[in-house]
C-alpha positions, 0 to 999 in steps of 0.5 A: 143751151146757150142764149144769144141775142141777135140785133138786126137793122133793116132798111128797104130789105124785103127782097131777101129779108125772109130768107135771112130771118129764117136762117137766124131763127133756125140756128142749131145748138143755141136759143136765139132772140132776134131784135130788129129795128127798122130804119124807116123802110118804105118798100114792104119791109115793115109788113114782113117784120110785123108778121115775124113780130108775132113770134115770142123770140122776135122783137120788132121796133120801128124808127126814123131813118138814122143810117145803118151805123146809128141804127145798130148803135141804137139797138146796142144801147137799148138792148136789155141784155138777158143773154151772155152773147150778142151778135150783129146781123145784116138783112140780106145774108144767109147764116149757116145753122152752126154759125152762132154755136161755133162763135159761142164755143170759141168765146167761152165763159170769159165774163171778166174780159171783153171778147169779140168773135169774128170770122171769114165770109163766103161771098155769094151772088144774088141767089145766095150761091157761094162764090169764094171765101172773102179772105185767103189770108187772115185779115188784121184784127189789131188796133194799128190797122183798125184805126185806119181801116176795119176789114172785119164785117159786123155780120160775123161778129158775136160778143160777150156781155162784158163787151156789150156793156162797154159799148152801152156805157162808153159812147163816142161821138155820133159823128165818129160812128156815122163815119166809121160804122158801128162794127169798126167801133165794136172791134176797136173797143175789143182790140183796145181793152179785150180780146179779138178771136178771128175764125178763118172758117166761114159760116155766112153767105155774104150776099152781094147785090145792087142794093147793098147798103154796105158791101164789097164796093170798090171806091175810086182811088182818085176820088178818095184822094180828092176827098182827103185833099178836101178834108185837109183844106177844110181844117177838119181833124184827120179821122185817124187822129180823131178815132184815136182820141175818142178811144183814149178819152173813153178807155184811158187807164184800161187800154192794153199796152199795145193799143195804148202804143198805137193810139199814141202813134196816131194821136201824135201824127198831126205834125210832120215829125209825128207822121214820120214816126208812125210811118217808120215805126217797126210795128207799122213796117211789119204789121200794116195790112194795106199799101204802105205807099198809099197810106203814107200819101194819105197821111202826109197830105192831112 
């Protein structure tokens, strides 16, 4: 039976935590080790974790508040990998029993290559009742789109040991992780040097509630535009360029051909000529997932 290490970061999550932990421990067809880092909870979460920490296959650590992105990266970098597969878990979802088994089957034994599995989700209400699939068409998993915006949730991600090793060894700046989140970095690395497998099926109830740390929250487009103007005025490096530079710095020489091409497009998008080259590129015109007009406006003011 295949063994999977599941990483979970918790923060004031006592409301739904037990149901989620039980759904992880009750996975079928695999053996699970659950490693949890609490990110400075103050609501009773720690007491729940201490209870589960008595189990042989649950390891619990308590730390100071770092935010979800850095908390997860602390778990990845500190993981003593005794299993071939590693997965991320949020504190408030519900996993179907076959979630990990299906992921492991899709990845297979490809130890020579970094592989990431991810899937669709079932959007659920506070009671855990499914409402609809999050995506009706497959979201993009190529680096061209990921550098701008990642559409894949970390709670669906399962990776092999080769990808885990790269995440442990090749470390971007903490600033980038905090801004773009651990799951965006994870899928970007896989898309840059390995393989991403997307499963249109759902094996997770992605619970939406008022206390979500990260969820399907719509950000005001006017506010986003003002934030972009402030960034441009401050002289701070555009996040597309910064993200591409970090990938190139850490993986130059081992990048996939398509990834190297996309990174070069973004890195050169610091001049008007470079920006126009990106906006008129045939790959961008054909493959970019979101509004091209919105992206163009955002890029040209940076």
